[in-house]
C-alpha positions in Angstrom: 8.1 12.3 186.3 6.5 8.9 186.8 6.5 6.8 183.7 3.4 4.6 183.3 3.1 1.4 181.2 -0.5 0.5 180.5 -1.3 -3.1 179.7 -4.5 -3.6 177.7 -6.0 -6.5 175.7 -8.9 -4.8 174.0 -10.3 -1.4 173.2 -8.7 0.1 176.3 -11.5 2.4 177.4 -9.9 2.8 180.9 -6.6 3.5 179.2 -8.2 6.3 177.2 -9.8 7.7 180.4 -6.5 7.6 182.2 -4.7 9.3 179.3 -7.3 12.0 179.1 -7.0 12.7 182.9 -3.2 12.9 182.8 -3.2 15.1 179.6 -5.6 17.6 181.2 -3.3 18.3 184.1 -0.5 20.9 183.3 1.5 19.8 186.3 0.7 16.0 186.1 3.2 13.9 188.1 2.9 11.1 185.5 2.8 10.3 181.8 1.9 7.2 179.9 5.2 6.2 178.3 4.1 2.8 176.8 1.1 0.8 175.9 1.6 -3.0 175.9 -0.8 -5.7 174.7 -0.8 -9.5 174.3 -2.9 -9.1 171.2 -1.6 -8.0 167.8 -4.2 -5.2 166.9 -6.1 -4.1 170.0 -8.2 -1.0 169.9 -5.9 0.4 172.6 -3.1 0.5 170.1 -5.1 2.7 167.7 -5.7 5.2 170.5 -2.1 5.1 171.6 -0.7 5.6 168.1 -3.1 8.5 167.5 -1.8 10.1 170.6 1.9 9.5 170.1 2.3 6.8 172.8 4.7 4.0 171.9 3.1 0.5 171.6 4.5 -3.0 171.9 2.9 -6.4 171.6 4.4 -9.1 173.8 2.7 -12.4 174.5 3.7 -15.8 175.9 2.7 -17.2 172.5 5.8 -15.5 171.1 8.0 -17.6 173.4 6.6 -21.2 173.2 7.7 -23.4 176.0 9.9 -20.6 177.4 8.1 -18.7 180.1 11.3 -17.4 181.6 12.4 -15.8 178.3 8.9 -14.2 178.1 9.4 -12.9 181.6 12.8 -11.4 180.9 11.6 -9.8 177.7 8.8 -8.0 179.5 11.2 -6.8 182.2 13.6 -5.6 179.5 10.9 -3.7 177.7 9.7 -2.0 180.8 13.3 -1.1 181.7 14.0 0.4 178.3 11.1 2.9 178.9 12.2 3.6 182.5 8.8 2.5 183.7 7.9 3.3 187.4 4.3 2.2 187.5 2.3 -0.5 185.7 -1.5 0.0 185.1 -3.6 -2.9 183.9 -6.6 -1.7 181.9 -8.6 -4.7 180.7 -5.5 -6.9 180.5 -6.6 -10.5 180.2 -3.4 -12.3 181.2 -1.4 -12.7 184.4 1.8 -10.8 184.4 4.9 -13.0 184.5 6.2 -13.6 188.1 9.5 -11.8 187.6 7.7 -8.6 186.6 5.3 -8.9 189.5 8.3 -9.3 191.8 10.3 -6.4 190.3 7.4 -4.0 190.4 5.8 -5.2 193.6 3.6 -2.5 195.1 3.7 -0.6 191.9 1.1 -2.5 189.7 -2.5 -1.4 189.7 -5.6 -3.2 188.4 -9.2 -2.2 188.4 -11.9 -4.8 189.1 -15.6 -4.2 188.4 -16.9 -5.3 191.8 -16.3 -4.9 195.5 -13.4 -7.2 196.3 -12.9 -9.6 198.0 -16.3 -10.7 196.8 -16.8 -11.6 193.1 -13.1 -11.9 192.3 -10.7 -14.7 191.2 -10.1 -16.6 188.0 -12.9 -16.4 185.6 -14.5 -13.4 187.3 -14.3 -10.7 184.6 -16.6 -8.8 182.3 -20.2 -9.9 182.4 -19.5 -12.9 184.6 -18.9 -10.5 187.5 -22.1 -8.5 187.0 -24.2 -11.6 186.5 -22.9 -13.0 189.7 -23.6 -9.8 191.6 -27.2 -9.8 190.5 -27.7 -13.5 191.1 -26.4 -13.1 194.6 -29.1 -10.4 195.2 -26.6 -7.7 196.2 -27.9 -4.1 196.6 -24.5 -2.6 195.9 -21.6 -3.2 193.5 -18.8 -1.0 192.5 -15.2 -0.7 191.5 -12.0 -1.8 193.3 -8.5 -0.6 192.5 -6.0 -3.0 194.0 -2.3 -3.8 193.9 -1.4 -6.9 191.8 0.3 -10.0 193.1 0.8 -13.5 191.9 -2.9 -14.5 192.1 -6.1 -13.2 190.6 -7.6 -10.2 192.5 -5.9 -10.9 195.8 -3.6 -8.0 196.1 -4.0 -5.2 198.7 -7.0 -3.0 198.1 -6.1 0.6 197.3 -9.5 2.2 197.0 -13.2 1.3 196.3 -16.2 3.2 195.2 -19.8 1.9 195.2 -22.8 2.0 192.9 -26.4 0.8 193.6 -27.7 -2.3 192.1 -31.3 -1.4 191.0 -34.2 -3.7 191.1 -34.6 -3.9 187.4 -30.9 -4.2 186.6 -29.6 -6.7 184.1 -25.9 -7.6 183.9 -25.6 -5.2 180.9 -27.2 -2.2 182.7 -25.1 -2.8 185.8 -22.0 -3.2 183.7 -22.7 0.2 182.0 -23.0 1.9 185.4 -19.9 0.3 186.8 -17.8 1.1 183.7 -18.9 4.8 183.8 -17.7 4.8 187.4 -14.4 3.1 186.4 -13.6 5.8 183.8 -13.9 8.5 186.5 -12.5 6.6 189.6 -9.6 4.7 188.2 -7.8 7.7 186.7 -8.2 9.6 190.0 -6.7 6.7 192.0 -3.8 6.4 189.5 -3.1 10.0 189.7 -2.9 9.9 193.5 -0.7 6.8 193.3 1.7 8.5 190.9 1.9 11.5 193.1 2.8 9.3 196.1 5.5 7.5 194.1 6.9 10.8 193.0 7.2 11.8 196.6 9.1 8.6 197.4 6.2 7.1 199.2 4.4 3.7 198.6 1.0 3.6 196.9 -0.4 2.5 200.2 1.1 3.0 203.7 
């Protein structure tokens, strides 16, 4: 069984979608073993607690001027739950470098655009969708990628597209992309977990 830790900063709508997908499969190769947040009371924790999923808040703010200790604490937390796969679901912080190194090739993130375009620091939420519309693109979509030490530069695992309509606003495009995320991200995670359970990498 692949144990997943989901990192979420807010309401965790993708986290909920992933949990529902895994829960609906009687022979699922994975389970969500832990929900982690940098915030004290994210909506994701409410959902996790209602569904019997352990939660833990861990933030650099809890370790002032000691990034290395923060890194070690996150590693120890993940180790205590025997985590095999990390899934970022609206997590608004960089993972500490030791965690990225320890779980290299086993950390997934979802980005609400077609990387490598419209990625990088500051490109999240409505900023992404406004940029897509302002650039006059006819398509946008969702990218699931591996996480490395930079923003949105890890290897692309999978992408799916949606049209950008002539009358789209950032808000209407965001709604369409989020709807796709809730279907696409869980499917990619499930496939990734299956590959890990077979001793393979997430990507060849």
